[in-house]
Backbone as numpy.savetxt, mean C-alpha at the origin, in Angstrom:
# Nx Ny Nz CAx CAy CAz Cx Cy Cz
-12.06 37.22 -21.57 -12.10 36.23 -20.77 -11.69 34.89 -21.38
-12.31 34.85 -22.80 -11.40 33.69 -22.98 -10.29 33.82 -23.65
-9.81 34.83 -24.44 -8.31 34.96 -24.77 -7.29 34.95 -23.50
-7.76 35.96 -22.28 -7.21 35.53 -21.16 -7.09 34.11 -21.03
-7.98 32.93 -20.88 -8.00 31.74 -20.17 -6.92 30.80 -21.38
-6.86 31.16 -22.60 -6.36 30.61 -23.41 -4.62 30.91 -23.39
-4.73 32.11 -22.86 -3.06 32.61 -23.01 -2.47 31.54 -21.76
-3.88 31.77 -20.84 -3.02 30.70 -19.55 -2.82 29.57 -19.55
-3.77 28.73 -20.52 -3.71 27.52 -20.97 -2.61 27.38 -21.92
-2.25 28.36 -22.56 -1.00 28.18 -23.61 0.22 28.11 -23.06
0.52 29.36 -21.77 1.70 29.64 -21.05 2.01 28.11 -20.01
0.93 27.48 -19.86 1.26 26.46 -18.35 0.83 24.82 -19.22
0.99 25.00 -20.62 0.36 23.46 -21.27 1.51 22.85 -20.66
2.94 22.89 -20.09 3.83 22.19 -20.09 3.54 21.49 -18.82
2.70 22.11 -17.83 2.06 21.34 -16.11 1.38 20.40 -16.61
0.37 19.67 -17.36 -0.25 19.06 -17.95 -0.60 17.89 -19.12
-0.64 17.06 -18.80 -0.93 16.34 -17.64 0.30 15.81 -16.74
1.47 15.81 -17.45 2.53 15.09 -16.67 2.99 15.44 -15.13
3.21 17.13 -15.58 3.69 17.10 -14.33 2.76 17.59 -13.12
1.13 17.21 -13.97 0.38 17.59 -12.44 0.25 17.30 -11.66
0.65 15.23 -11.57 0.39 15.02 -9.76 1.78 15.50 -8.80
2.84 16.24 -9.22 4.26 16.48 -8.91 4.02 17.58 -8.63
2.96 18.80 -9.36 2.39 20.44 -9.03 1.60 20.63 -7.95
0.73 19.36 -7.88 -0.57 19.65 -7.16 0.25 19.34 -5.58
1.25 18.15 -6.21 1.37 17.77 -4.62 3.21 18.29 -3.76
3.72 19.38 -5.01 4.83 20.22 -4.05 3.67 21.70 -3.47
2.78 21.69 -4.43 1.95 22.59 -3.72 1.61 22.60 -2.22
0.88 21.17 -2.26 -0.01 20.91 -0.76 1.44 20.57 0.15
2.75 19.94 -0.01 3.39 19.75 0.46 4.00 21.13 1.56
4.22 22.22 0.47 4.54 23.78 0.77 3.68 24.48 1.48
2.55 23.83 1.50 0.87 24.50 1.99 1.31 26.02 0.81
1.68 26.11 -0.17 1.47 27.14 -1.08 0.26 27.35 -1.67
-0.57 28.24 -1.03 -2.30 28.08 -1.29 -2.35 28.90 -3.23
-1.20 29.39 -3.16 -1.29 30.40 -4.54 -0.88 29.48 -5.59
-0.06 28.55 -5.67 0.29 27.33 -6.44 -0.79 26.28 -6.68
-1.34 26.50 -5.70 -2.74 25.47 -5.98 -3.63 25.83 -6.49
-3.93 26.79 -6.19 -5.10 27.81 -7.00 -4.83 28.08 -8.21
-3.40 28.19 -8.72 -3.14 27.68 -9.75 -3.18 26.79 -10.78
-2.42 25.58 -10.26 -2.57 24.58 -10.97 -4.55 23.96 -11.54
-5.06 24.78 -9.95 -6.54 23.94 -10.62 -7.30 25.11 -11.71
-6.68 26.28 -11.86 -7.76 26.87 -12.74 -7.01 26.52 -13.90
-5.75 26.45 -14.44 -5.15 25.90 -15.37 -5.77 24.42 -15.10
-6.42 23.71 -14.58 -6.84 22.23 -14.96 -8.51 22.43 -15.36
-8.92 23.69 -15.13 -10.51 23.76 -15.37 -10.35 24.30 -16.62
-9.27 25.16 -16.93 -9.40 25.96 -18.45 -8.93 24.68 -19.48
-7.99 23.64 -19.60 -7.86 22.82 -20.53 -8.97 20.97 -19.84
-10.09 21.45 -18.86 -11.06 20.64 -19.22 -9.94 19.09 -18.53
-9.09 19.13 -17.99 -8.86 18.02 -17.72 -9.02 17.57 -16.41
-9.24 16.10 -16.32 -9.15 15.27 -14.72 -8.10 15.66 -14.00
-8.31 15.81 -12.79 -7.00 16.30 -11.57 -6.55 15.10 -11.31
-5.62 14.97 -11.50 -4.56 13.42 -11.57 -3.46 13.74 -9.87
-4.05 11.91 -9.00 -3.07 12.01 -7.99 -1.84 11.00 -8.69
-1.28 10.70 -7.22 0.08 9.35 -7.37 -1.28 8.47 -7.35
-0.74 7.81 -8.53 -1.06 6.31 -8.56 -0.35 5.54 -8.18
0.59 5.42 -8.65 2.02 4.18 -8.07 1.89 3.89 -6.27
1.05 4.65 -5.43 0.59 3.59 -4.41 -0.48 2.57 -4.16
-0.75 2.64 -5.19 -1.98 1.48 -5.43 -1.45 0.62 -4.52
-0.34 -0.43 -5.20 0.07 -1.35 -4.43 0.79 -1.27 -3.35
1.06 -0.11 -2.45 1.90 0.14 -1.82 1.94 -0.72 -0.85
0.82 -0.91 -0.25 0.46 -1.90 0.73 0.73 -3.32 0.17
1.06 -3.79 -0.55 1.49 -5.26 -0.93 2.89 -5.05 -0.66
3.69 -4.20 -1.41 4.96 -4.11 -1.63 5.76 -3.71 -0.09
5.15 -3.09 0.53 5.54 -2.97 2.23 5.31 -3.89 2.92
4.40 -4.60 2.64 3.99 -5.98 3.88 4.35 -6.92 3.39
4.49 -7.66 1.84 5.23 -8.41 1.43 7.13 -8.32 1.55
6.94 -7.42 1.62 8.82 -7.21 1.71 9.13 -7.11 3.15
8.14 -6.36 3.96 8.50 -6.58 5.42 8.51 -7.80 5.94
7.96 -8.63 6.02 7.46 -10.09 5.89 8.46 -10.86 5.41
8.93 -10.80 3.85 9.62 -11.55 3.23 11.26 -11.70 3.73
11.56 -10.05 4.26 12.87 -10.11 4.66 12.70 -10.23 6.57
11.99 -10.19 7.26 12.09 -10.78 8.32 11.93 -11.90 8.55
10.99 -12.87 7.66 10.91 -14.29 7.58 12.22 -14.52 7.38
13.18 -14.03 6.40 14.42 -15.00 5.78 15.07 -14.41 6.96
15.53 -13.24 7.38 16.16 -13.05 8.78 16.22 -14.13 9.48
15.16 -14.34 9.84 14.41 -15.27 10.99 15.44 -16.08 10.91
15.33 -17.07 9.72 16.05 -18.21 9.25 17.47 -18.12 9.52
17.55 -17.14 8.60 19.39 -17.03 9.08 19.52 -17.09 10.50
18.78 -16.22 11.44 19.33 -16.05 12.64 18.92 -17.45 13.71
18.36 -18.21 13.41 18.06 -19.45 13.76 19.07 -20.38 13.51
19.35 -20.28 12.27 20.75 -21.21 11.62 22.03 -20.74 12.11
22.13 -19.48 12.40 23.59 -19.01 13.19 23.52 -19.43 14.30
22.34 -19.15 15.18 22.34 -19.95 16.83 22.39 -21.35 16.55
21.95 -22.06 15.58 22.18 -23.24 15.69 23.85 -23.86 15.07
24.43 -22.86 14.81 25.63 -23.20 13.96 25.23 -23.94 12.95
24.56 -23.74 11.99 24.32 -24.67 10.57 25.04 -24.33 9.78
25.48 -25.33 8.93 26.58 -24.71 7.72 25.71 -23.80 6.67
26.90 -23.11 5.89 25.97 -22.65 4.94 24.77 -23.19 3.86
25.51 -24.48 3.65 24.60 -24.88 2.12 23.19 -24.88 3.11
22.89 -25.58 4.45 21.88 -25.67 4.85 21.04 -24.50 5.21
21.73 -23.59 5.06 21.06 -22.11 5.20 20.24 -21.83 3.77
21.39 -22.01 3.00 20.70 -21.53 1.65 19.66 -22.60 1.11
19.36 -23.70 1.30 18.72 -24.74 1.34 17.39 -24.23 1.75
17.27 -23.75 3.04 16.22 -23.48 4.03 15.92 -22.47 3.37
16.50 -21.41 3.33 15.99 -20.09 3.40 15.38 -20.10 2.06
16.16 -20.36 0.43 15.33 -20.30 -0.52 14.26 -21.10 -1.05
14.59 -22.29 -0.06 12.94 -23.14 -0.45 11.64 -22.66 0.55
12.31 -22.12 1.57 10.87 -21.29 2.18 10.62 -20.38 2.03
11.59 -19.52 1.57 10.69 -17.97 1.21 10.13 -18.06 -0.08
10.28 -18.75 -1.11 9.48 -18.89 -2.72 8.16 -19.60 -2.24
8.70 -20.62 -1.05 7.44 -20.98 -0.53 6.32 -20.33 -0.31
7.10 -19.33 0.97 6.18 -18.71 1.68 5.49 -17.54 0.71
6.28 -17.31 0.18 5.99 -15.71 -1.02 4.75 -16.13 -2.04
4.66 -17.51 -2.63 3.75 -18.46 -3.73 2.67 -18.41 -2.38
2.59 -18.94 -0.86 1.40 -18.74 -0.04 0.79 -17.40 -0.14
1.78 -16.31 0.04 1.29 -14.91 0.13 0.61 -14.25 -0.46
1.38 -14.39 -1.85 0.29 -13.95 -3.18 -0.91 -14.68 -3.39
-1.02 -16.22 -3.15 -2.21 -16.43 -3.72 -2.84 -16.18 -2.45
-2.45 -15.64 -0.81 -3.63 -15.55 0.00 -3.87 -14.33 -0.47
-3.11 -13.30 -0.70 -3.48 -11.93 -1.18 -4.54 -11.86 -2.01
-4.52 -12.50 -3.16 -5.50 -12.63 -4.34 -6.59 -13.23 -3.74
-6.60 -14.10 -2.99 -8.10 -14.53 -2.95 -8.70 -13.72 -1.89
-7.97 -13.17 -0.92 -8.37 -12.39 0.06 -9.19 -11.05 -0.51
-8.59 -10.18 -1.32 -8.46 -9.13 -2.22 -9.84 -9.67 -3.04
-9.96 -10.87 -3.38 -11.32 -10.86 -4.56 -12.11 -11.70 -3.58
-11.98 -12.12 -2.29 -13.32 -12.56 -1.62 -13.67 -11.18 -1.25
-13.35 -10.15 -0.58 -13.76 -8.92 0.35 -14.45 -8.05 -1.32
-13.79 -7.94 -2.56 -14.47 -7.27 -3.37 -16.15 -7.75 -3.68
-15.64 -9.18 -3.72 -17.56 -10.26 -3.88 -18.19 -9.78 -2.70
-17.86 -9.79 -2.04 -18.64 -9.26 -0.27 -19.36 -8.10 -1.07
-18.29 -6.69 -0.96 -18.80 -5.72 -1.52 -19.66 -4.92 -2.12
-19.48 -6.23 -3.34 -20.61 -5.95 -4.58 -22.18 -6.67 -4.50
-21.92 -7.81 -3.20 -23.42 -8.17 -2.79 -24.03 -7.28 -2.29
-23.27 -6.56 -1.07 -24.06 -5.61 -0.47 -24.44 -4.40 -1.31
-23.70 -4.43 -2.59 -24.13 -3.29 -3.43 -25.66 -3.75 -3.69
-25.69 -4.73 -4.22 -26.50 -5.39 -4.84 -27.88 -5.32 -3.70
-27.27 -6.00 -2.66 -28.61 -5.52 -1.75 -29.05 -4.01 -1.89
-28.31 -3.10 -1.46 -28.74 -1.79 -1.62 -29.75 -1.73 -2.90
-29.38 -1.42 -3.84 -29.75 -1.58 -5.01 -31.42 -2.34 -4.70
-31.25 -3.67 -4.69 -32.73 -4.24 -4.33 -33.30 -3.20 -3.77
-33.13 -2.58 -2.79 -33.62 -1.90 -1.48 -33.93 -0.50 -2.22
-33.02 -0.15 -3.10 -33.32 1.10 -3.17 -34.63 1.24 -4.63
-34.59 -0.38 -5.61 -35.70 -0.34 -6.09 -37.35 -0.45 -5.48
-36.96 -1.22 -4.49 -38.30 -1.52 -3.32 -39.07 -0.26 -2.50
-38.07 0.35 -2.17 -38.43 1.26 -0.95 -37.11 2.66 -1.12
-37.42 3.19 -2.06 -36.41 4.36 -2.23 -36.48 5.19 -1.14
-37.78 5.80 -0.49 -37.86 6.60 0.41 -37.35 6.15 1.85
-37.15 4.84 2.04 -36.37 4.63 3.53 -34.64 5.07 3.06
-34.46 4.52 1.58 -32.87 4.78 1.36 -32.68 6.53 1.32
-34.04 7.28 1.15 -33.05 8.77 0.93 -33.28 9.12 2.42
-34.37 8.36 3.41 -34.50 9.39 4.73 -33.22 8.63 5.56
-32.50 7.07 4.83 -31.36 6.92 5.96 -30.28 8.05 5.49
-29.94 8.27 4.21 -28.77 9.39 4.19 -29.09 10.28 4.40
-30.29 10.87 4.72 -30.92 12.55 4.92 -30.24 12.65 6.59
-30.88 11.20 7.34 -30.34 11.07 8.68 -28.72 11.40 8.95
-28.15 10.63 8.02 -26.66 10.87 7.61 -25.93 12.20 7.50
-26.63 12.60 6.99 -25.90 13.61 6.55 -25.81 15.28 7.45
-27.41 15.06 7.99 -27.82 16.04 9.57 -27.20 15.90 10.29
-26.49 14.71 10.72 -25.66 14.01 11.59 -24.21 14.21 11.42
-24.24 14.71 10.29 -22.62 15.38 10.30 -22.53 16.78 10.16
-24.07 17.47 10.35 -23.75 19.12 10.51 -24.37 19.55 9.70
-25.21 19.07 8.79 -26.35 19.84 7.80 -27.42 20.20 8.08
-28.13 21.08 7.81 -29.05 21.61 8.34 -30.47 20.58 7.78
-31.62 19.88 8.18 -32.61 18.89 7.72 -32.75 19.05 5.97
-33.21 20.47 6.51 -33.75 21.06 4.93 -32.53 20.94 3.75
-31.51 21.36 3.99 -30.25 21.03 3.16 -30.23 19.71 2.90
-30.11 18.87 3.67 -29.87 17.25 3.57 -30.98 17.01 2.65
-31.74 17.56 2.53 -32.91 16.57 2.11 -32.70 17.39 0.54
-32.17 18.38 0.53 -32.42 19.07 -0.63 -30.87 18.38 -1.65
-30.21 18.25 -1.03 -28.78 17.38 -1.37 -28.96 15.84 -1.70
-29.99 15.12 -0.87 -30.19 13.79 -1.27 -31.11 13.55 -2.37
-32.02 14.40 -1.98 -33.45 13.87 -3.41 -32.81 14.71 -4.69
-31.80 15.22 -4.53 -31.05 15.92 -5.97 -30.09 14.07 -6.40
-29.44 13.88 -5.75 -28.33 12.62 -5.69 -29.61 11.47 -6.16
-30.25 11.47 -5.52 -31.44 10.33 -6.01 -31.75 9.73 -7.30
-32.44 11.23 -7.73 -32.28 11.05 -9.02 -31.59 10.18 -9.93
-30.48 9.86 -9.52 -29.23 9.23 -10.53 -29.12 7.89 -9.63
-29.89 6.98 -9.96 -29.88 5.51 -8.65 -28.67 4.73 -8.90
-27.48 4.93 -9.55 -26.21 4.35 -9.60 -25.68 5.12 -9.02
-25.24 6.25 -8.78 -24.40 6.89 -8.56 -24.99 7.25 -7.05
-26.51 7.38 -6.72 -26.56 7.52 -5.06 -26.39 5.99 -4.29
-26.19 5.09 -5.01 -25.96 3.77 -4.33 -24.59 3.51 -3.98
-23.76 4.38 -4.89 -22.76 3.66 -4.77 -21.76 5.36 -3.49
-22.70 6.36 -3.28 -22.18 7.22 -2.39 -22.90 6.72 -1.13
-24.23 5.79 -1.00 -24.56 5.04 -0.29 -23.36 4.30 0.69
-23.04 3.47 0.02 -22.03 2.38 -0.11 -21.12 3.11 0.99
-20.68 4.31 0.60 -19.34 4.92 0.98 -19.77 5.55 2.47
-20.85 6.22 2.40 -21.59 7.05 3.52 -21.94 6.32 4.64
-22.81 5.26 4.62 -23.66 4.22 5.02 -22.90 3.19 5.55
-21.97 2.50 4.45 -21.78 1.26 4.96 -20.01 1.84 4.56
-19.63 2.63 4.60 -18.04 2.65 4.24 -17.41 1.66 3.58
-17.93 1.43 2.67 -17.30 0.27 1.68 -17.18 1.01 0.41
-15.98 0.58 -0.20 -15.62 1.33 -1.74 -16.01 0.66 -2.75
-16.96 0.63 -3.65 -17.37 0.14 -4.59 -16.11 -0.43 -5.71
-15.64 -1.53 -5.82 -14.75 -2.00 -6.44 -14.93 -1.63 -8.14
-13.83 -1.75 -8.86 -13.92 -1.57 -10.13 -14.42 -2.90 -11.20
-15.09 -2.90 -12.62 -15.23 -4.09 -13.32 -14.36 -4.95 -13.21
-13.70 -4.31 -13.30 -11.93 -5.75 -13.39 -11.50 -6.17 -12.21
-12.16 -5.87 -11.14 -11.63 -6.21 -9.64 -10.51 -7.55 -9.47
-11.21 -8.28 -10.41 -10.45 -9.83 -10.24 -9.29 -9.69 -10.74
-8.71 -9.33 -11.89 -7.61 -8.59 -12.35 -6.80 -7.97 -11.44
-7.09 -6.75 -10.74 -6.70 -5.75 -9.58 -6.15 -7.04 -8.68
-7.47 -8.02 -8.26 -6.93 -8.59 -7.16 -5.62 -9.77 -7.49
-5.48 -9.61 -8.60 -4.63 -10.85 -9.32 -3.36 -10.10 -9.05
-3.74 -8.79 -9.78 -2.20 -8.15 -9.42 -1.81 -7.76 -8.27
-2.61 -7.70 -7.36 -1.98 -7.35 -5.71 -1.28 -8.72 -5.41
-1.57 -9.67 -5.66 -1.43 -11.16 -5.78 0.28 -11.41 -5.93
0.40 -10.93 -7.47 1.61 -10.89 -8.09 2.52 -10.20 -7.44
2.42 -9.20 -7.09 2.59 -7.90 -6.19 3.49 -8.16 -4.90
2.55 -9.07 -4.18 2.71 -9.70 -2.91 4.08 -11.05 -2.84
3.48 -11.52 -3.96 4.95 -12.70 -4.23 6.28 -12.25 -4.46
6.23 -11.16 -5.62 7.70 -10.59 -5.85 8.51 -9.84 -4.92
7.18 -8.99 -3.88 7.88 -8.21 -3.46 8.62 -9.12 -2.23
7.72 -10.31 -1.72 8.20 -11.06 -0.61 9.50 -12.07 -0.85
9.29 -12.20 -2.63 10.50 -13.00 -2.82 11.80 -12.40 -2.95
11.41 -11.31 -3.83 12.81 -10.61 -3.60 13.58 -9.43 -2.48
12.77 -8.81 -1.56 12.90 -8.68 -0.25 13.44 -9.87 0.38
12.87 -10.76 0.62 13.30 -12.02 1.37 14.66 -12.44 0.93
14.81 -12.43 -0.34 16.14 -13.28 -0.92 17.49 -12.60 -0.35
17.11 -11.19 -0.23 18.32 -10.38 0.62 19.42 -10.71 1.53
18.73 -10.71 2.49 19.57 -11.59 3.62 20.19 -13.01 3.44
19.88 -13.86 2.80 20.36 -15.13 1.69 21.34 -14.57 0.62
21.56 -13.60 -0.08 22.41 -13.65 -1.10 24.27 -13.36 -0.21
24.08 -12.81 0.60 25.20 -12.78 1.70 25.61 -14.42 1.56
25.24 -15.33 1.70 25.50 -16.26 2.16 26.29 -17.19 0.71
25.82 -16.47 -0.57 25.94 -17.05 -2.06 27.43 -15.82 -2.44
27.38 -14.28 -2.29 28.17 -13.67 -2.83 29.38 -13.70 -2.17
29.14 -13.61 -1.01 30.53 -13.44 -0.04 31.66 -14.41 0.06
30.95 -15.65 0.08 31.93 -16.94 0.45 32.91 -16.93 -0.95
31.95 -16.43 -2.17 33.00 -16.44 -3.33 33.75 -15.78 -3.56
33.59 -14.88 -2.67 34.47 -13.74 -2.96 35.99 -13.50 -1.66
35.05 -13.70 -0.38 35.86 -13.70 0.89 35.80 -15.05 1.36
36.81 -16.22 0.83 36.31 -17.34 1.44 37.03 -17.49 3.38
37.93 -16.56 3.56 38.25 -16.93 4.82 36.79 -16.48 6.03
36.05 -15.71 5.54 34.91 -15.35 6.54 34.34 -16.19 7.10
34.11 -15.94 8.70 33.57 -17.24 9.36 31.85 -16.92 8.85
31.15 -17.66 9.69 29.88 -18.18 9.99 29.41 -16.56 10.57
29.77 -16.47 11.75 29.08 -15.43 12.04 29.95 -14.02 11.94
30.59 -13.91 10.45 30.76 -12.94 10.06 29.81 -12.60 9.13
29.34 -13.65 8.30 28.18 -14.05 7.47 27.06 -13.36 7.80
26.91 -13.43 9.16 25.60 -13.64 9.87 25.40 -12.27 9.98
26.92 -11.24 10.63 26.86 -10.00 10.81 26.36 -9.12 9.74
26.57 -9.89 8.34 26.69 -9.18 7.01 24.87 -9.06 6.67
24.30 -10.26 7.35 23.09 -10.35 7.07 22.52 -9.49 7.79
23.15 -9.63 9.04 22.21 -8.16 9.80 22.12 -6.64 9.06
23.67 -6.44 8.76 23.90 -5.01 8.26 22.95 -4.97 7.02
22.62 -5.85 5.88 22.05 -6.27 4.70 20.61 -5.75 5.23
19.67 -6.16 5.96 18.59 -6.28 6.45 18.00 -5.25 7.54
19.14 -4.26 7.99 19.07 -3.25 8.38 19.05 -2.22 7.24
19.44 -2.12 6.59 20.22 -0.78 5.30 18.73 -1.19 4.35
17.99 -2.24 3.49 17.09 -2.34 3.32 15.42 -2.19 4.15
15.82 -2.63 5.12 14.73 -1.82 5.87 14.41 -0.16 6.28
15.53 0.56 6.19 15.47 2.05 6.12 15.37 2.65 4.44
15.76 2.03 3.94 15.03 1.99 2.29 13.92 1.74 2.10
13.41 0.72 2.82 11.90 0.49 2.05 10.53 1.91 2.83
11.48 2.04 4.19 10.63 3.33 5.06 11.20 4.44 4.31
12.18 4.99 3.75 12.31 5.80 3.11 11.33 6.12 1.70
11.46 4.79 0.59 10.49 4.98 0.01 8.69 4.87 0.45
8.72 4.69 1.63 7.37 4.66 1.85 7.10 6.22 2.19
7.83 6.88 2.16 7.95 8.23 2.61 7.04 9.07 1.09
7.29 8.54 0.39 7.47 9.44 -1.02 5.75 9.22 -1.19
5.03 8.06 -0.61 3.54 8.24 -1.28 2.90 8.81 0.23
3.90 9.74 1.33 3.22 10.27 2.00 3.49 11.68 2.06
2.86 12.33 3.19 3.71 14.07 3.46 4.85 13.73 4.84
5.39 12.87 5.13 6.27 12.25 6.21 7.62 12.65 5.60
8.40 13.11 6.51 9.91 13.27 6.09 10.34 11.89 6.13
11.42 11.85 5.07 11.96 10.56 4.69 12.80 9.91 6.09
13.50 10.68 6.65 14.02 10.26 7.46 13.51 9.63 8.60
12.71 10.05 9.08 11.44 9.74 10.41 10.99 8.56 9.52
10.70 8.30 8.20 10.21 6.97 7.93 11.08 6.06 7.92
12.02 6.45 7.57 13.66 5.29 7.40 13.66 4.76 8.83
13.45 5.72 9.67 14.28 5.25 11.06 12.96 4.75 11.40
12.00 4.82 11.66 10.38 4.12 11.90 10.24 2.99 11.83
10.67 2.46 10.18 10.69 1.18 9.50 11.98 0.10 10.16
13.08 0.85 10.31 14.05 0.43 10.72 14.01 -0.04 12.11
13.18 0.67 12.91 13.43 0.34 14.43 12.25 -0.71 14.96
11.06 -0.68 14.12 9.88 -1.82 13.82 10.45 -3.08 13.46
11.04 -3.01 12.26 11.38 -4.22 11.67 12.69 -4.87 12.44
13.47 -3.63 13.15 14.76 -4.36 14.16 14.38 -5.07 15.03
13.26 -4.11 15.84 12.61 -5.05 16.86 11.98 -6.49 16.87
11.32 -6.83 15.49 10.97 -8.06 14.86 11.86 -8.91 15.06
13.10 -8.41 14.16 14.00 -9.69 13.73 14.45 -9.83 15.24
15.00 -8.70 15.98 15.54 -8.92 17.34 14.56 -10.36 18.20
13.18 -10.07 17.65 12.64 -11.19 18.77 12.94 -12.57 17.83
13.12 -12.54 16.60 13.04 -14.01 16.04 14.62 -14.35 16.33
15.52 -13.58 16.92 16.65 -13.86 16.84 17.00 -14.50 18.48
16.18 -13.98 19.53 16.28 -14.44 20.79 15.66 -15.55 21.17
14.36 -16.02 20.29 13.25 -16.97 20.49 14.48 -17.76 19.69
15.12 -17.75 18.43 15.36 -18.75 17.98 17.10 -19.51 18.81
17.73 -18.23 19.64 18.62 -18.86 20.40 17.83 -19.44 21.92
17.03 -19.01 22.39 16.23 -19.68 23.35 16.27 -21.31 23.26
15.56 -21.08 22.23 14.96 -23.11 21.49 16.37 -23.70 21.38
17.10 -23.36 20.85 18.64 -24.00 20.54 19.25 -23.99 21.68
19.28 -23.28 23.05 19.77 -23.70 24.31 18.87 -24.89 24.54
17.56 -24.63 24.57 16.45 -25.42 25.15 16.87 -27.49 24.66
17.33 -27.11 23.06 17.59 -28.61 23.08 18.70 -29.15 22.75
19.86 -27.97 23.01 21.15 -28.41 23.50 21.88 -29.34 24.27
């Protein structure tokens, strides 16, 4: 048996750890039970930790920051186009506003994430204090939760009593099961800072795209009118929204075309509202 396991590990050693996430994901996407079983058998022989996609950690900050940035920028472009403002004014208002908003979003993301993590840790300290002073009550609460989820009372008591022997582990499980809170890592402040940086970069980079046409196109096509520049900004915004949706599909099981069209339509709806409101306000003050 040992020789057989060693043979399997030797033959498939190229799958782990480099290809592990993709192999496991491919098995799931294709609903290939045999491939999934082989992957987990190999992982067990090699005593390695199952790997998952980690690139999606900052997906929320990238998508949210990117959408907010590009739609904010396009709203400025649309409003400026409706008000017939010259290109120089569009660039000044656009870039100054984009980078100011990007900084604000990044700082806000850092502070909100840090505050949330600190609150979760304070709740964990409370649960730990209750576990130190009245463990029977905490155990009973967990037994009730597991029983509500379908376990028999006897099985729930057996499982919880076993987990309760390991206090730190038990409190972490209790935080998730009872309060639905994920305990942050020890370096949560640095992680919050990284989220803020990602938010800032995403907002600034995507927000600058609709404005780049006002910089690049006039230098190459000086005869283009301001209406043409605005149409170019619309095209760039639409393409970027579609690409963002396609990238998002990489971190889910959704079809890339569906995600791309979904993001394009939702973002386009927001951009249409911004353009409509800008034109309406311009007519009021004209």
